[in-house]
C-alpha positions, 0 to 999 in steps of 0.5 A: 436476873429477872424473877417474876413470881416464887411460888412459896409454898411450892418451895416449901414443900420441896425443901421439907421433902428431903431425907437425909440417907447416910450410908456407912462401910467398914471393912478390916485391913487386908494388908499389916506393915512388917517393921522386920523387912522395914528395918531390914531395907533401913540398914540395906540401903543406910536410909531411915525406916520412916523412907519406906512402908514395906507391906504384907498383903495378909489377904488377896482382895482382886478376884476373892470373896473380899474383893466382892464384899467390898464390889458389894458396898461400892455397888449399893452406894451407888444405888443409894446415889441413883436420881430414880427420877432423872436416869443416869443423874446422881442425887445430890450429896450434902458436903458438911454431912456427907448425906444422900439427899435423897426425895422423900418420895424415894424413899420407899425404892432405896429402901427395897434397895438396902434389902437388896443388899443388907437384908437378911438375904441381901448380897452383902449379907451373904457373902458376909457368911460365906466369907465367916464359914471359910474364914479358916481355910483362907487364913491357912492358905494366906499363912502358906502364901506368905512363907517365912513373911508370915512368921513375923505375925500372930495368926491367933490374933486373926480370929473368925468373930473379930475378922470378919464382924468388922465388915459392916455395911449400914443405911439409916436416914434423918428425916430433914425440914430442908437440906442445907447444902452450904455454909451460905444455907446453914446461915440461912436456917435461922432466917427460914425457921422463922415464918414471921420474918421479912426476910424469909421469901428472899431466903427461901427462893436463895435456897431454891435457886441453890437448889437448881444450881446443884443440878446444873453444876452436875450437868457440866461434865454430861454436857462437855460429853455431848458437845465431844462426841458430835463435833470430834467423835468417830461416831455420833450416837444417839447418845449424845443427844438423849444426854440433853433430853435427860437434862431438860427433864431433870431440870424441869422436874426440879423447875416445876417443884420450886418455881411458877414458869418465868421465875427465872427467865435464863432458867426458861430458856435455857430449858427451851435449848435442851429440850430442842436439842434433846429431840434431835435424833442420829438420823438429823446428822448427815454430813460434817455441815450438819454437826459443825452445826449440831455442836454450834448449838450444843455450845449455845447450850454450855454458854447458857448454862454457864450463864445461868451458873453465874447468876446463881452464884455458882 
């Protein structure tokens, strides 16, 4: 890979503008193991009791307030994961810590989302208080629904406070000097921390390349979707080309964060290809031959995409 001049100040600023955001969700178990039934089944079928695992669904999830609470958690996490600057793309998640790596510029928006779900008037908060209000009624209905199975459980243990308070959805964040994406990055931490070391330049460049590589990895599936749709889909929609426009915007934004133009020539070439296909319009594809040519162009982008990932060691 040919490189020119890297902007170390740019890279340093980009790596220091990450906030590690953690989303934590806990919930009570809605099902309980039934030891009596397990024993009876084992005796009837002449098998060991560990051959099966009979569970009683104390509370149903689908179509109930329990399902809505779980859904609120999924929606909340998806909203925090979404990259506010690049539509339909997700922010990276640190594989070691599980933290969502949020650019500091997006933190204010993420705090608004937090309030929308877990603030005093948030969706999750309201659902939890609604559950608290109707919990005794739900418990009574569940006990009746289970019939004789209900006799196997201590229903006094299902108290409103002990059960409802196990529903927790939390978000907290830690500002960091830079984001460590892998064991390789962790090993580089000491080098980067010492501004006087001879290895500082190479270390920061490698970390910046790794950041670009993470973005490339997340695009692979999107690229294949576009290729399959253009080549074999019943209809060619504009979305197939819009994906490339979004990929161009995401990569271009990251490149400008870290590098001067020409720092990684293969990246500049890939950006040009993304930009070209992203400008295609559905109206440009009128025949099978047009589709074949468009698919070939997309395959060229996929090849360039793969080559760059290889160069970056991804």
